N, C-alpha and C positions, 0 to 999 in steps of 0.2 A: 459504379461502386459508391456506396454512401460514405461521406467523409467523416473522419474521426473527430469528434467534438472535443475542444480543448477550453481550459479556462487559465486565465494568466493572473498571478498574483505577484506584483512587483511595484515598488514605491516609485519607480523611475518611469515616467510616461515613454521616454525615448526608448527605453529598453523593451517595453511592452510593444511598442510600435514595431521595433526592429524584429523582435520574435514573431510577431504577427505576420509581418511582410515576408519573413523567411519561410514560415511553415505554410503560407498560402501559395509561396512561389514554388516549393518542393510539391505540391500537390497532394491531395488525399487528406487534408486537414482543415479544419475550420474552427476558428477562435470564437466561440459563442459567448464569452463573459471575460471581463477584465476588472480587476480589483486593484486598488493603490495602496492596500494595507492588509494585514492579517485580519484585523478587527472588522473591516468593511466585508472581507470575504466570509467571515463566520457569520457575520449579521445577515447575509443573504441566504443562509441555510434554513430549511432544505430546499434544494433546487426542485423546480418542476421537472426540468429536464437535466440530469446529472451528466455533467461532461465526463467522457471516457477517460481522460487524463487531466489532473490539475498541476500545472507548473508553478511552483512556489519558489521565490527567492528567499535565501536564509537571512540575510542582513536586511531588515526592514525596522523601521521606527515602531515603537509599541511592541506588538507581538512579533517575534522572529519566526523563522520557518519551523523551528523544533517545537516553540510553544504551540504553533497552530496544530501542528501534528499531535501534540498532547491533547488539545481539545477535540480533535476528530476522533480520537481513541475513545472517547466518551459517548459518541454517538452511534446509533445502530446503523446507520446508513454506511455503505462502503465508499469511500473516496480513494482513488488511485493517485497517489502524489509522486511527482518527480520533482526532487528538490535540486536547486541550482545555487551555486556559491562561488565566489571567487577566491574563498579562504579554504585551501586542501588542508582541512584540520581533522587529524584521526577522531578526535573526541566528537566533533560535529557529525561526522560521517557515521560513526558508531551509534550516536544518539538518535540520528534520523532513522536508521534501520531498526533500532530497538522501538521506536514509537511508530513504526508502520508505513515508513516510506517504501514505495514500491521500486524506487531508483534514486540515483545520486549522480550528478554531473557537474564537473567544474564549468565555470562560465567561459573558458577558453576552448570548450569542446568545438568540435567541427560540426557543420551541419549534418554530415553523414552519422556522426556519432549520437546526435540529437534524435535524428530519425530513427535509428536503430533501437534506441532506448524507448522511445514512444511506441513503436511497433512491438516490441517485446511485452511492454506493460499491457498493451491492448490485447495480444494473442495469447499470451501465457500467465499475464498478471504481474510479473516481476522482470526487472531488467538485471540480468546476471544474477541468478538466484544463488549460485554457488559462492559469489563474492559476499552476498548478504549473509549465508549461513556461516561463512568464515569469519566475518566481522563480528556477528552476532555471538558466536561462541567465545571470541576472544573479549567481548564487551561484558558478558555476563559471567562472573565470577563463580556462579553456581552451574554453569554449562557443564554438560556432559552426560552420559548415559545414566539414567536413574535406574537403581536397582529395580529388576523386573517385578518383584513382589510389591513394590509400591505403586505399580500402575495397574489399576483396576478399572476397565472401561465395561460399559453395558454393551451389548449388542448394537444398540441403536446409537450410542455414542461413537463407537467404531466405525459405522456406517457414515455417520455426520462427518467425522474427522476425515475419512477417505474422500469424501465428496469437497471437503475444504481444500485437500491437496490435489484434486483433479486439475489438470491442465487447462481444462475448458474455463476456468475461473467462474464457476457457478455463483449465481446469486442465491441469498436465502429462499427466495421464492422458488426458484428452480429445484432446490435441494429438497424443499418441502414436497414439490411434484414427484420427485424421482423416489423419494421415501414413502410417499403417500401418508404424510402427516400434515399437520398445520404448521404455519410459519411460526406460531407461538411455541410448538413442540421443538422446532429447530432451534429457536432461541433459548429454549430451557437446556438443550444439550449444549449449546455454547457457554451459557452461564455456569452450568456445572463443571465443565472442563476448566473454565477460567478460575473458578473458586477452589476446586481441588488441587490444580497445579500452578497456581499463581501466574496464570496467562493473561496477557492485556490486550492482545490484538490478534488479527487474522493471521498476520506474519507469524506472531508467536504460536499459533496452533500448528502451522506449517514446520516450524522449527522443532516444536515438541515432538511431532511425528517423525521428523528427520533423525533427531537425537537418539530416539528410543527405537527407530526401525519399526514403527507401528503399522504403516499403510504403504500401499503403493504410491509413488514409485520408489519408496525408501528401503523396502524389504530386501 
């Protein structure tokens, strides 16, 4: 079985070495890139081979983990970020999910918890989606069901949204193949939804569908 590729972003070399050793000892994982700052990580984008999971420390000099997530939101490529922090702060957690983190773990987590989080992000796209939804609704003061008459989706936009929420975690290229359209058309559907409903990330699209019961599995 092919190993899950992982990138590590942490300003402490000993932490990176510890995580790398732990992941490789558990088996099934391969660290393919390491960065000592958020800036160094962002400068390396885009990757020739995109890691399946990127583990980023929240507390780093220069750009912290949340600031890195905000920069990733502006890119068209999808990066699955698992944020680690030693500070269990509600504001940090909520901001992480709001800006597209796929999961969040305290640095005191066990190896079992780390493995479960990585595996969930790889297989279904998110670690504990119910927790993300709960926190996002709490974080966003405008959250809640939008009046039905204010939601107007074209047939293609609805098809696109359904694929975004698909548990297979499809890429935009795969969505284009399924819908038999170009990747540019997929990007146009995404942009239209972003602009019409003030959505900023793929996680935001999933939440939008969830809040308004628009697609499977939220109907």
